[in-house]
C-alpha positions in Angstrom: -250.8 24.2 -112.5 -248.7 22.2 -110.0 -246.7 24.4 -107.6 -243.0 23.9 -107.5 -241.7 22.1 -104.4 -240.6 24.3 -101.5 -237.0 24.7 -100.3 -236.6 22.9 -97.0 -234.4 25.2 -94.8 -233.0 23.5 -91.7 -231.9 26.0 -89.1 -230.7 26.2 -85.5 -230.5 29.8 -84.2 -227.2 29.1 -82.3 -225.3 28.9 -85.6 -224.0 32.1 -87.0 -224.0 30.6 -90.4 -227.7 29.7 -90.0 -228.3 33.3 -89.1 -226.6 34.5 -92.2 -228.6 32.2 -94.3 -231.8 33.3 -92.6 -231.2 36.8 -94.0 -230.9 35.5 -97.6 -233.1 32.5 -98.2 -236.5 34.1 -98.5 -235.4 36.6 -101.1 -233.5 33.9 -103.0 -236.6 31.6 -103.1 -238.8 34.4 -104.2 -236.8 35.1 -107.2 -237.5 31.6 -108.5 -241.1 31.3 -107.3 -240.3 28.9 -104.5 -241.6 28.8 -101.0 -239.4 28.3 -98.0 -240.3 25.6 -95.4 -238.5 26.5 -92.2 -237.5 23.3 -90.3 -235.7 23.2 -86.9 -232.8 21.0 -86.2 -230.5 20.7 -83.1 -226.7 20.9 -83.7 -226.3 19.4 -80.2 -227.8 16.2 -81.6 -226.5 16.1 -85.2 -222.9 17.3 -84.5 -222.3 16.2 -81.0 -224.3 13.0 -80.7 -224.8 11.6 -84.2 -221.4 12.7 -85.7 -219.4 12.7 -82.5 -217.7 16.0 -83.2 -216.8 19.0 -81.2 -218.7 22.3 -81.8 -216.9 24.3 -84.4 -215.9 27.1 -82.0 -214.2 24.5 -79.7 -212.4 22.8 -82.6 -208.6 23.6 -82.8 -207.7 25.6 -85.9 -211.2 25.4 -87.3 -212.6 27.5 -84.5 -210.3 30.4 -85.1 -211.1 30.3 -88.9 -214.8 30.3 -88.3 -214.6 33.3 -86.0 -213.0 35.2 -88.8 -215.1 33.8 -91.6 -218.5 34.6 -90.2 -217.6 38.2 -89.8 -216.3 38.7 -93.3 -219.3 36.8 -94.7 -221.6 39.2 -92.8 -219.8 42.1 -94.3 -220.1 40.7 -97.8 -223.8 40.1 -97.3 -224.4 43.5 -95.7 -225.8 42.3 -92.4 -224.8 42.9 -88.8 -222.8 40.4 -86.8 -221.6 40.5 -83.2 -219.5 38.1 -81.2 -221.3 35.7 -78.8 -222.0 37.3 -75.5 -223.8 34.3 -73.8 -221.9 31.1 -73.3 -223.7 27.8 -73.6 -226.7 29.2 -75.5 -229.6 26.7 -75.7 -232.1 26.8 -78.6 -234.5 24.4 -77.1 -237.1 26.9 -75.9 -236.8 29.1 -78.9 -237.4 26.1 -81.3 -240.3 24.9 -79.3 -241.9 28.3 -79.5 -241.2 28.4 -83.2 -243.0 25.1 -83.7 -246.0 26.1 -81.6 -246.3 29.2 -83.8 -245.7 27.4 -87.0 -248.8 25.2 -86.3 -250.8 28.4 -86.3 -249.2 30.6 -88.9 -246.2 29.5 -90.9 -245.4 33.0 -92.1 -245.4 34.4 -88.6 -243.2 31.5 -87.5 -240.7 32.2 -90.3 -240.5 35.9 -89.2 -240.1 34.8 -85.6 -237.3 32.4 -86.5 -235.5 35.2 -88.4 -236.0 37.5 -85.4 -234.6 34.9 -83.0 -231.5 34.4 -85.1 -230.9 38.1 -85.3 -231.5 38.6 -81.6 -228.5 36.3 -80.9 -226.2 37.3 -83.7 -227.1 40.8 -84.7 -228.0 42.3 -81.3 -226.1 39.9 -78.9 -229.1 39.1 -76.8 -229.8 35.7 -75.3 -232.4 33.2 -76.6 -232.0 30.5 -73.9 -234.6 31.3 -71.3 -238.4 31.3 -71.7 -238.4 35.0 -71.0 -235.8 35.7 -73.7 -238.0 33.9 -76.2 -241.2 35.6 -75.1 -239.4 39.1 -75.1 -238.7 38.5 -78.8 -242.3 37.3 -79.4 -243.6 40.6 -77.8 -241.4 42.6 -80.1 -243.3 41.1 -83.0 -246.7 41.6 -81.4 -247.4 37.9 -80.8 -249.6 36.4 -78.2 -247.1 36.0 -75.5 -249.2 34.2 -72.9 -250.5 31.7 -75.5 -247.0 31.0 -76.6 -245.8 30.6 -73.0 -248.3 27.8 -72.5 -247.9 26.2 -76.0 -244.1 26.0 -76.0 -244.1 24.0 -72.8 -246.8 21.5 -73.8 -245.9 17.8 -74.1 -247.1 17.8 -77.7 -244.6 20.5 -78.7 -241.7 18.9 -76.8 -242.5 15.6 -78.7 -242.8 17.4 -82.0 -239.3 19.0 -81.7 -237.8 15.6 -81.1 -239.7 14.2 -84.1 -238.5 17.1 -86.3 -234.9 16.4 -85.3 -235.3 12.8 -86.1 -236.8 13.6 -89.5 -233.9 15.9 -90.2 -231.4 13.3 -89.5 -233.2 10.8 -91.5 -233.1 13.3 -94.5 -229.3 13.5 -94.2 -229.1 16.9 -92.4 -225.8 17.1 -90.5 -225.1 20.9 -90.2 -226.7 24.3 -90.4 -227.8 25.9 -92.6 -228.9 23.0 -94.7 -231.3 23.2 -97.7 -233.1 20.5 -99.6 -235.0 21.2 -102.8 -236.1 18.8 -105.5 -234.1 16.1 -103.8 -230.9 18.1 -104.0 -229.1 18.8 -100.7 -226.9 21.8 -99.9 -224.9 22.5 -96.8 -223.6 25.9 -95.8 -224.4 29.5 -96.5 -221.4 29.5 -98.9 -223.4 27.1 -101.1 -226.2 29.5 -101.7 -224.8 30.1 -105.1 -225.1 26.4 -105.9 -228.7 26.4 -104.7 -229.5 29.4 -106.9 -227.8 27.6 -109.9 -230.2 24.7 -109.4 -233.2 26.9 -109.0 -232.3 28.8 -112.2 -231.2 26.0 -114.5 -232.5 22.7 -112.9 -229.2 21.3 -114.0 -225.6 20.9 -112.9 -224.2 21.8 -116.4 -222.4 25.1 -116.5 -224.7 28.0 -117.1 -225.3 28.9 -120.8 
């Protein structure tokens, strides 16, 4: 029997909404027999470079709204959320480490990605420096020294650029972004639409 297609989940750990989605997507997918394919993307490329927009926190009016919105969404979902404590967070090293691990064990890589998102948004700890990333890897019992070498390899650096290019080609412009069965969904507030599709395979109202 043919397996149903996975849910492509595009994430960047610097996004609070990506973090919120990371706490929900695996359980949602499991309810409908779907697998989650975690895929990295860089908001610094899609939002700033391709779309030419400011980051949401720096956007007048919208920034104030988002700061309020992320906290109430976290409360509704029952997950912790803290305010950013580290300006100019970079996800580059974290995503390189994720891709290195994904080549070896996709399930471990997904757990690592969730942990990185929570490190920043639930615990308020940085993810920018190599040592930050490796500290999180150590928490999960991963091979820290192998990861240190792997995440700085030319192959992994190239792979991250290729992953971002593929995401843009697929129409990914923000985080979280989901694609399943050719249907795209943007935002943690669209998880209900994603679930409707998984349940009914239709855009007609539910029976």
